[in-house]
N, C-alpha and C positions, 0 to 999 in steps of 0.2 A: 504494500500500500504506500502511495506517495505521501510524503510529509507536506502538508499544505503550506508550511513556512517557506518551502522551496518553490512554490508556484508563483509566477509573475502575474500581476494583474495588468491588463492592457488598458485600463481606463485612467490610470494615474501616471502621467508622463509630462515631460516638458521638452521644448526644443531650445537649444542654446547655440548662439552664434558668437564666435570670438570671446567665449567665456561669459556672455550676457544672455539672460533669458529675454528673447526679442518679442515673442508673442505667445499667447496661449492658444494652441490649436485644438480643434475638435477631433481631428483625425490626422494620422501620419501613415502613409502607405507602408506596406511591409518592406523591411530592409532585406537585402540579400546580396549574394555573390554568385556569379556564374563563371564556371571554368570550362573552356573549350576542351574537348577530348580529342587527342590526336591518335588515330589508330594506325598500326603498322604490323606487318608480318615479317618475321625473321626467316631467312632462306632455308634454314634447317628444320623449321617447325611450321609446316604448311597447314596444320590442322587448327591452330589457334591464333587469335589476334591479340597483340599486345597494345598497351595504351600508355600515353604520356600526357601530362597536363599541358594545355595550350594557353591562349590568351585569357586573362582574368577581366571580367566586366562586373560593374556594379549597376544594378537597375536604377532608373530614375526614382526619386523620392518625391511624393506629392504631399504637401502640407495643406490642410484645409482648416480655416479658422473663420470666426465671425468677423465681419467687417470692422476694421479698426481705424481710428483717426490718425494713427502713427504712419508716417510716410517712409520709415526706414527701409522696409522691404521693397517698396516701390522704387525708391531712389537707387537701391542696389541693382534692381532689375534694369533700370534706365541706363546704368553704366554699360551693361552688356548690349543693350539696344544701340548705344552710341559707339560700339566697337571697342570698349575698354573693359574687358571682363575682369572683375575684381574677385579673385578666388580667396575664400576665407575658410576657416576651420569651424566646424559645428559639432553638435552632439545631440543625440536623442537619448533622453535619460528616463529610465523606468524608476518610479519612486515607490517607497514602501506604502502600505495602505493608509497610514496616517499622514503621508506626504513629507515626513521629516528627514528622510535619508534616501540616498541613492541606493538602488538595488543592483541595477545593471546600467552601464553607460556604453553607448555605441558612438565612438568617435569617428567623425567624418573629416577627411582632409581635402583641401583644394576644391571646396564647394562653390558653385555659382548657380544663379537662377537661369533657367532656359525657357520657362513657360509661365504665363499668368493668365488666369481666367477670372472674370468678375462673377459676382453673384447673379443668379437669374432674377430678373425683375418681373414681378407679377402682382398687379394691383389687387387681385382677388386672393392672393396667397397669405398665409399666416406663419410661414416658417422663417427661421433666421437667415439673414443674408450671409452666405458663405463664399469667401474668396478662396482660390486655390493657387498655389505657386508650386512649380516643379523644379527640383534641384538636381544637379548632377554632381557626383563626388568621385574622386580618383581612388580613394581607399576607404576601407571600413575596418574598424578595430573594436572588438567586444571586450569590455573590462567588467568582470563580475565583481560584485560587492564593492563598487567604486567608492561608496561613502562610508565604508566600514572603518572603525577606529583602529 
């Protein structure tokens, strides 16, 4: 039986950019890593295929949040629009249920925004206005018990 103290809760998290909590998001897409598989056969072993690791890719990360009056994320995006990509370091941090300590930290390096989508405007709707920004990162590092003493 699994010890529930080791289970991560997906609802208590924060996004950090350059060491500062920039906005509180309602959702962050799944983080991941994809490694290409290179298959080859050795001449003396015609019956089996061998494998090697190839290129490493990190899927794009989509951050969704309620509309904010802060312009920091928008200004960062506009630098890329203007051809001056500002790569920064960020982190997705999973917090303990009480929100007082970090449980797992996913460090992202060389992050920059590549897509922004506004909220859907609907005069008859009653949902929150959610903006989305998509980021690309060059590396991903998992640090367990990042806030442990």
